[in-house]
C-alpha positions as CSV (number, residue, x, y, z in Angstrom):
1,M,-22.1,173.1,231.5
2,S,-22.5,169.1,231.9
3,N,-24.0,166.7,229.2
4,L,-28.0,166.5,229.6
5,V,-29.1,163.6,231.8
6,I,-32.9,162.5,230.3
7,G,-35.8,162.0,233.2
8,K,-38.3,159.1,232.4
9,H,-41.1,161.1,234.2
10,Y,-40.4,164.4,231.6
11,P,-43.1,165.8,229.9
12,T,-42.9,164.4,226.2
13,R,-42.0,168.0,225.1
14,E,-38.6,168.5,227.5
15,K,-37.6,165.0,226.2
16,I,-37.8,166.2,222.7
17,V,-35.9,169.2,223.7
18,E,-33.3,167.2,225.6
19,I,-32.7,164.6,223.1
20,A,-32.2,167.8,220.8
21,C,-29.8,169.1,222.8
22,I,-27.6,165.9,223.2
23,L,-27.6,165.7,219.5
24,M,-26.8,168.8,218.3
25,R,-24.2,169.2,220.3
26,K,-22.8,166.2,219.2
27,K,-23.3,166.4,215.9
28,G,-24.4,169.8,215.1
29,F,-27.7,171.2,213.9
30,H,-28.0,170.3,210.4
31,A,-26.5,167.0,211.0
32,T,-28.9,165.9,213.5
33,T,-31.8,164.7,211.6
34,L,-35.6,164.8,212.6
35,D,-35.0,160.4,212.3
36,D,-32.6,161.0,214.9
37,I,-34.3,162.4,217.3
38,L,-37.6,160.3,217.1
39,K,-35.4,157.0,216.8
40,E,-34.2,158.0,220.1
41,L,-37.8,159.2,221.5
42,G,-39.2,156.0,220.1
43,M,-41.5,158.9,218.4
44,S,-43.7,159.1,215.1
45,K,-43.2,162.5,213.3
46,G,-47.2,162.9,213.6
47,S,-46.1,163.2,217.9
48,F,-43.3,165.5,217.0
49,F,-45.5,168.2,215.1
50,Y,-48.2,168.4,217.3
51,Y,-45.3,169.8,219.9
52,F,-43.0,171.4,217.3
53,K,-44.2,173.4,213.7
54,S,-40.4,172.4,212.5
55,K,-36.7,171.6,213.3
56,E,-36.4,175.2,212.8
57,A,-38.9,175.8,215.9
58,L,-37.0,172.7,218.1
59,G,-33.7,174.4,217.2
60,Y,-34.8,177.7,219.1
61,A,-36.2,175.6,221.9
62,V,-32.3,173.7,221.8
63,I,-30.7,177.7,222.4
64,E,-33.2,178.4,224.6
65,R,-32.5,175.6,226.9
66,F,-28.6,175.9,226.8
67,R,-29.3,179.4,227.9
68,E,-31.1,178.3,230.9
69,R,-28.5,175.9,231.9
70,L,-25.8,178.6,231.7
71,M,-27.6,181.3,233.2
72,N,-27.7,179.1,235.6
73,F,-24.9,177.5,236.5
74,T,-23.0,181.5,236.1
75,D,-25.6,182.5,238.5
76,L,-23.9,179.8,241.1
77,S,-20.9,182.3,241.1
78,L,-21.7,185.6,239.6
79,G,-25.1,185.8,242.2
80,Q,-23.3,185.5,245.2
81,V,-24.2,188.8,246.4
82,N,-22.5,188.4,250.2
83,K,-18.9,188.0,248.5
84,S,-17.2,191.2,246.9
85,P,-17.6,191.7,242.5
86,M,-13.9,190.0,242.4
87,E,-14.9,186.8,245.5
88,R,-17.3,186.2,242.3
89,L,-15.6,186.7,239.6
90,N,-12.9,183.8,241.1
91,L,-15.4,182.0,241.9
92,H,-16.8,181.5,238.4
93,F,-13.6,180.4,237.1
94,E,-12.9,177.9,239.8
95,N,-16.5,176.5,239.3
96,L,-15.5,176.1,235.7
97,I,-12.5,174.5,236.3
98,N,-14.1,172.2,238.8
99,D,-17.2,171.0,236.2
100,F,-14.5,170.4,233.6
101,S,-12.5,168.6,236.1
102,Q,-15.6,166.3,237.3
103,H,-16.9,166.0,234.1
104,Q,-14.1,165.8,231.0
105,C,-16.3,166.7,228.1
106,P,-14.5,168.3,225.6
107,T,-17.5,169.3,223.6
108,G,-16.4,172.8,223.1
109,C,-19.6,175.5,223.8
110,P,-22.7,174.9,222.5
111,F,-23.3,178.4,221.5
112,G,-20.1,179.0,219.6
113,M,-20.5,175.3,218.1
114,L,-24.0,177.0,216.7
115,A,-23.0,180.1,215.9
116,Q,-20.1,178.8,213.7
117,E,-22.1,176.3,211.7
118,L,-25.5,178.6,210.9
119,S,-24.4,182.1,211.3
120,E,-24.1,182.5,207.6
121,R,-26.7,179.9,207.0
122,H,-29.7,181.3,209.3
123,P,-29.8,184.5,209.9
124,G,-32.4,184.1,212.8
125,F,-30.3,181.7,214.8
126,R,-27.5,183.8,214.2
127,L,-28.7,187.1,216.0
128,R,-30.4,185.0,218.7
129,L,-26.8,183.4,219.2
130,A,-25.6,187.4,219.6
131,E,-28.3,188.4,221.7
132,I,-27.0,185.9,224.5
133,F,-23.1,186.2,223.4
134,D,-24.1,190.1,224.0
135,E,-26.1,189.1,227.5
136,F,-23.3,187.3,228.7
137,S,-21.2,190.2,228.2
138,G,-23.3,192.3,230.1
139,L,-23.7,190.6,233.4
140,W,-19.7,190.6,232.8
141,Q,-19.5,194.1,232.4
142,K,-22.2,194.9,235.5
143,L,-20.2,193.1,237.6
144,L,-16.6,194.8,236.5
145,E,-18.3,198.3,237.0
146,E,-19.5,196.9,240.7
147,A,-15.8,196.0,241.4
148,K,-14.7,199.4,240.2
149,A,-17.2,201.4,242.0
150,M,-16.0,199.5,245.1
151,G,-12.4,200.3,244.7
152,E,-11.8,196.4,243.5
153,L,-10.8,197.4,240.0
154,Y,-8.4,199.7,238.7
155,E,-9.9,203.0,237.4
156,A,-8.8,202.9,234.1
157,V,-10.2,199.7,233.4
158,D,-12.6,200.0,230.3
159,C,-15.3,197.5,231.9
160,K,-17.3,196.5,228.4
161,A,-14.0,195.9,226.6
162,L,-12.9,193.8,229.3
163,A,-16.5,192.0,229.2
164,D,-16.4,191.6,225.7
165,F,-12.4,190.0,225.8
166,I,-13.6,187.7,228.3
167,V,-16.7,185.9,226.5
168,G,-14.3,186.2,223.7
169,D,-11.4,184.3,225.8
170,L,-13.8,181.8,226.9
171,Q,-14.9,180.7,223.4
172,G,-11.6,180.6,222.2
173,A,-10.6,178.0,224.8
174,L,-13.4,176.2,224.5
175,L,-12.9,175.9,220.8
176,L,-9.0,175.1,221.2
177,M,-10.1,172.2,223.8
178,K,-12.7,170.6,221.7
179,T,-10.2,170.9,218.7
180,T,-7.5,169.0,220.8
181,Q,-9.8,167.0,222.6
182,D,-7.4,168.4,225.7
183,V,-9.4,169.5,228.7
184,N,-6.3,169.9,230.9
185,R,-5.7,172.7,227.8
186,L,-8.7,174.8,229.0
187,K,-8.1,173.8,232.4
188,R,-4.8,176.1,232.2
189,H,-6.1,178.7,229.9
190,L,-8.8,179.5,232.8
191,F,-6.4,179.6,235.0
192,H,-4.2,182.3,233.2
193,T,-7.5,183.7,232.5
194,R,-8.7,183.9,236.1
195,D,-4.6,185.3,237.0
196,Y,-4.9,187.9,234.5
197,L,-8.2,189.5,235.9
198,T,-7.3,189.4,239.3
199,S,-4.0,191.3,238.4
200,L,-6.5,194.0,237.8
201,R,-7.3,194.6,241.2
202,A,-6.7,198.2,242.5
203,Y,-5.5,196.5,245.9
């Protein structure tokens, strides 16, 4: 979730993706030029095109890298199968709060940023980003359904609707954080959302 760090021993393709992730998260896809990326890497265009056929191909690689990082972060909590579903839910929010407390990085969610920029201009990117949002909503839905099956969640809760709410709620909170440049605003929002979800416990 924090800013990417370039290792000096990374393979060249990895360095290109990591630099692109950093620049595109700060400036967006269109405002980040190939020249920007090549300047950071000290690389020629010929060398770049050996690894990627186009800036668009690099864009897809950037999206997949952000997805991989977010999946790994999410697995730190939702993957704790030794904990109950609601314990995993609370742990995820604690991890989010701790992560933003440590890094103080009000840059927002890369998926939300790219979706806002590219959805109307690039159907391919829009569809891939929509798939990723659905994937994470599906993870939450699975967790909530497990919680309901174990009697941790009220039977009346619509797990799919609540999962979609969680994803949309987090995206909105991240957008407000980026707009206000106030990490504490996001942290307050996360506390409130966590408390609301905890209130849906059946016991």
